[in-house]
N, C-alpha and C positions, 0 to 999 in steps of 0.2 A: 161298604157293600160286603155281604157274606156270600161265599160260594159253598153250596151243598153239593156233594157228589154221590152218585148212585150208580149201580150197575144192574140193569134190568135182566130178568131171567127168561123172558118170553118175547115173542114177536109183538104181541099186544098185551100190555100190562098196566094197571093202575097201581101206583105205589103211594101209600099214605105218608106224606111229608110234614104233617101238621106239627108234631112235636119238635122236629128239627127246626122248623120256621120259628116256633115259639122260643126255642133256645137261642136262635140267632139274634132275636130282637129283644131278649130279656134285658130289662133295665134301661132301655132306650126310650126317649120321649119323642113323640111325633103324632101326626094326624092319621097316618095309615102305613101299611106295609105293602110294598110292591114285590110280587113274586113273579119272576120272569125266567123263561126257558130259552136259552140261546141256540136252539136246534130247529131245523125245518121239518123233522119227522117226530117231534115230541111236543107235548103241550102241558098246560097246567089247568086244573079245574077245581071247582068246589062242588062237593056232593055229599050224600049221606055216608057216614062211616059205620053205622050200627050193624047192618046186615051184610056179611061177606058175600052172600048170594047176589046182592045188588051189584057189587063190584064186578062179579063175573058176568052179570047181565049187561053192564055198561061196556065191558070189553067186547062182548058179542055185538052189542048195538053199533059200536064204531065200525066193526068189520062188516056188518050188514048194510049200514047206511052208506058207507063208501066202499063199495064192493071191489073185490080183486078182479072181477070178470068184465070190466068196462072197456077192455082193449087199450089199456094204458100203454103209452109209448116210451115214457121216461124210464131210463135204465141207468143205474149207478154201477160202480165197480163191483159191489157186492150183490148185484142182482136188481131186478125191477122193484122199485119201491114207490111208484106213483101213488098208490092208495095211501101209503103212509103220509105223504105230503098232504093229500086231501083230508085225511083224518085230523092231522095237526091243525090245518086251517079251520076245520069245523070247531075244534075245541078251543083254540086260541093259545097264544104264546105267553099271556100274562093275566094275573088277577090282582086286584087292589082290595085289601082288607082293612077296614077302619080299625084304629086302636082305641081301646077304652081309656078313660082317664087314668087307670092304673097301669097302662101299658100292655094290656092283654089284647089278643086278637078278638075282635068283635064278631066271632062266628056264631051261628045259631047252634042250638043245643045238639043237633045231630050232624052238623056240618064238619067236614074235614077238607084239607087241601090234598090234592092228588097230582103227582107227576104222571102224565099219560105217555107211556111208551108205545110207539106205533111201528118201530122198525128195529126191534131188539133181536137178541140181547145185545146191549151196548152200554158203554159207560156214558153217563149223562151228568150235566151240571144244571143247577138251579141257582139263580142269583136272587138274593133277598136284600132289600134295602128299605130303611125307614124314610118315609116322605114327610117333610115338615109342613 
């Protein structure tokens, strides 16, 4: 297993981790790559990487779909973050990406892997492992 580390810069932020995942599995044989986030207020997703405006739109999407104004009661030491937990649950803690026969990620032409931060800025880990 490889551990990738990041520090987010904003409360809600999508961070492209595609190249780091590729580097982590380079030269390894297997059927797929499991990318997993061990945090309850962060997630991982696959989406388009071409248009940076789309990334901003997706960040706004998560904030709107799981709103701050729902009367959340959950409160952590660093403040209320119930919406962050909800957003992470919507996006999900892991993705499974098939590997090609050459050991490359079988992502679509425009696809990329994103770490989704919902409670930043914070240090985050992403676990990457090849599945046989």
